[in-house]
C-alpha positions in Angstrom: 0.0 0.0 0.0 1.7 3.1 -1.2 0.8 6.2 0.8 4.1 8.1 0.8 3.9 11.4 -1.2 4.0 15.1 -0.9 0.4 16.4 -1.1 0.1 20.2 -0.8 -1.3 21.4 -4.1 -0.5 25.1 -3.5 3.1 24.2 -2.5 3.5 22.1 -5.6 2.9 25.2 -7.8 6.0 26.8 -6.4 8.0 23.6 -6.1 7.0 21.5 -9.1 10.3 19.7 -9.7 10.4 18.7 -6.0 6.9 17.2 -6.3 7.8 15.3 -9.4 11.0 14.0 -7.9 9.3 12.9 -4.7 6.0 11.6 -6.0 6.9 10.3 -9.4 10.6 9.5 -8.9 9.8 7.8 -5.6 7.1 5.7 -7.1 9.4 4.6 -10.0 11.9 3.4 -7.4 9.2 1.6 -5.4 7.8 -0.2 -8.5 11.3 -1.2 -9.6 12.1 -2.6 -6.1 8.8 -4.5 -6.1 9.7 -6.0 -9.5 13.2 -7.0 -8.1 11.7 -9.0 -5.2 8.6 -10.3 -6.9 5.9 -8.2 -5.2 2.8 -8.2 -7.5 0.0 -6.6 -5.5 -0.2 -2.8 -5.2 -2.7 -0.3 -3.8 -1.9 3.3 -4.9 -2.9 6.4 -3.0 -4.2 8.7 -5.8 -6.4 11.8 -5.4 -9.4 13.7 -6.6 -6.9 16.4 -7.6 -6.5 14.4 -10.9 -9.9 15.9 -12.0 -9.0 19.5 -11.5 -12.1 21.7 -11.9 -14.9 19.3 -12.8 -17.4 20.1 -15.5 -20.1 18.3 -13.6 -20.8 16.8 -10.1 -20.8 14.1 -8.9 -17.5 13.2 -10.6 -17.3 9.7 -12.1 -14.0 7.8 -12.6 -14.2 8.2 -16.4 -14.4 12.0 -16.2 -11.7 14.0 -18.0 -8.4 14.3 -16.1 -7.3 17.9 -16.0 -5.3 18.6 -12.8 -4.9 22.2 -11.8 -1.5 21.7 -10.0 1.7 19.8 -10.3 0.6 17.7 -7.3 -2.5 16.6 -9.3 -0.3 15.9 -12.3 2.0 13.6 -10.3 -1.0 11.6 -9.2 -2.1 11.1 -12.8 1.4 9.9 -13.6 1.2 7.6 -10.7 -1.9 6.0 -12.1 -0.1 5.6 -15.5 2.8 3.9 -13.7 0.5 1.5 -11.9 -1.2 0.6 -15.2 2.2 0.0 -17.0 3.4 -2.1 -14.1 0.3 -4.2 -14.5 0.8 -4.6 -18.2 4.6 -5.2 -18.2 5.2 -6.9 -14.9 1.9 -8.6 -14.0 1.2 -6.3 -11.0 -2.4 -6.5 -9.7 -3.2 -2.9 -8.7 -6.0 -0.6 -7.4 -5.8 3.2 -7.4 -7.9 5.0 -4.8 -8.8 8.6 -5.7 -9.3 10.3 -2.3 -11.6 13.2 -1.9 -11.2 15.4 1.3 -10.0 13.3 4.2 -10.9 14.5 7.7 -11.4 13.3 11.2 -9.2 11.1 13.5 -9.3 7.4 14.0 -8.0 7.9 17.6 -6.9 10.8 19.7 -3.2 10.2 19.1 -3.7 10.3 15.3 -5.1 13.8 14.9 -4.7 16.0 11.8 -2.8 19.2 12.5 -2.2 20.3 8.9 -2.8 24.0 8.4 -3.7 23.1 4.8 -6.8 21.2 5.8 -10.0 23.1 6.7 -11.0 21.6 10.1 -7.6 21.9 11.8 -7.2 25.3 10.2 -10.4 26.4 12.0 -9.2 24.9 15.3 -5.9 26.6 15.0 -7.5 30.0 14.3 -9.8 29.7 17.2 -7.0 28.7 19.6 -5.1 31.8 18.5 -8.1 34.0 19.0 -8.4 34.7 15.3 -11.3 34.4 12.9 -11.0 31.5 10.5 -11.0 32.5 6.9 -13.3 31.6 4.1 -11.7 32.0 0.7 -14.5 33.5 -1.3 -18.3 33.5 -0.7 -19.4 34.3 -4.2 -19.3 30.9 -5.8 -22.3 29.5 -7.6 -23.4 27.3 -4.6 -26.3 27.6 -2.2 -24.4 29.6 0.4 -21.7 31.0 -1.9 -18.8 28.9 -0.5 -17.0 26.0 -2.0 -18.4 22.5 -1.6 -16.2 19.5 -1.0 -16.8 15.8 -0.3 -15.4 15.0 3.1 -14.5 11.4 4.1 -13.5 10.1 7.5 -10.0 8.8 7.7 -11.3 5.5 9.3 -13.6 5.0 6.3 -10.6 5.6 4.0 -8.6 3.0 5.9 -11.4 0.5 5.4 -11.3 1.3 1.6 -7.6 0.3 1.6 -8.4 -3.0 3.3 -11.0 -4.0 0.7 -8.8 -2.7 -2.2 -5.9 -4.9 -0.9 -8.3 -7.9 -0.7 -9.3 -7.2 -4.3 -5.7 -7.3 -5.5 -5.2 -10.7 -3.7 -8.3 -12.3 -5.0 -8.1 -11.4 -8.7 -5.9 -9.8 -11.3 -7.0 -6.2 -10.8 -6.4 -3.0 -12.8 -8.9 -0.7 -11.3 -9.5 2.9 -10.2 -12.1 4.0 -7.6 -13.3 7.3 -6.1 -13.2 7.3 -2.3 -15.7 9.7 -0.9 -19.1 9.9 0.7 -20.9 11.2 -2.4 -22.2 14.0 -0.3 -21.0 17.6 -0.6 -20.5 20.0 2.4 -19.9 23.7 2.0 -17.2 25.6 3.9 -19.9 27.4 5.9 -21.6 24.0 6.7 -18.3 22.7 8.0 -17.7 25.8 10.1 -21.3 25.6 11.5 -20.7 21.9 12.4 -17.5 22.8 14.1 -19.4 25.5 16.1 -22.0 23.0 17.1 -19.5 20.3 18.2 -17.3 22.6 20.2 -20.1 24.7 21.7 -19.2 28.1 20.5 -19.9 30.4 17.6 -17.5 30.4 14.7 -17.5 33.8 13.0 -15.4 33.5 9.8 -13.7 36.3 7.9 -14.4 36.2 4.2 -11.3 36.9 2.1 -10.5 36.7 -1.6 -10.8 33.5 -3.5 -7.8 31.2 -3.9 -6.7 30.5 -7.5 -7.7 27.1 -8.7 -10.5 26.3 -6.2 -13.4 24.7 -8.0 -16.8 25.7 -6.8 -17.7 22.1 -6.0 -16.2 18.6 -6.0 -18.1 15.5 -5.0 -17.5 11.9 -5.7 -19.6 9.4 -7.6 -19.2 6.3 -5.4 -21.3 3.8 -7.4 -18.2 1.9 -8.8 -16.5 1.2 -5.5 -19.9 0.3 -3.8 -20.7 -2.2 -6.5 -17.3 -3.7 -7.1 -15.9 -3.8 -3.5 -19.0 -3.5 -1.4 -17.5 -0.4 0.4 -19.4 2.6 1.6 -18.5 5.4 4.0 -20.3 5.2 7.3 -19.2 8.4 9.1 -21.0 11.7 8.6 -19.5 15.2 8.8 -20.3 15.6 12.5 -18.5 12.4 13.3 -15.4 13.7 11.5 -15.5 17.0 13.3 -16.1 15.4 16.7 -13.2 13.0 16.3 -10.9 15.7 15.1 -11.8 18.0 18.0 -11.3 15.1 20.5 -7.8 14.5 19.1 -7.0 18.3 19.0 -8.0 18.6 22.7 -6.0 15.5 23.7 -2.9 16.4 21.9 -3.0 20.2 21.1 -0.2 21.2 18.7 2.5 23.5 19.8 
């Protein structure tokens, strides 16, 4: 199961060669090492970033790939490498296109990344600051971006069934991994306020370049092929993330 990669889309725009070296170069070395020792089963951590700005939602796996960042491009190349390893070396592989991962599986496994919305809000509140919303003039119900959030524990379960798929049959498959449900930035912040018991009063600032108005997963394929479906809702993600943040607050 290959999870190791750099994953900050914004950073990849300013450091594209670094991202290609780490994500693509590292994967080439891994696949070569697998071939050397006869490993023939492989689960690849891909990303919804391969789609870029979608033309329609929900996004199906056969949608056009048009990544908006070097990070997304490296994930497309990773899928190509997986396919070629299957064709040339007989590798049975599954690529999982993650949507927006959130929550904590346990208190000691919290997400403190300032690039992710929920911990970003926690950090701002801890510092006495107003969390930021990057644009409220999108063509969505409340004007803020919509994303498909998935609990990290559900994502882990998806890897288990993907690995079993590689073991049971010769696989060459790509699956979206999300809930198939979109939540806006304001909805996430309202849920955070409800969970922590205080009002969250965000500051609206300018849009970020490259943020699509909405991105939600079509999950029909993984549900039918692997029998997998996410079971945690947005509130469960926020509650588990908040519990982990309180148990192990970052410095």
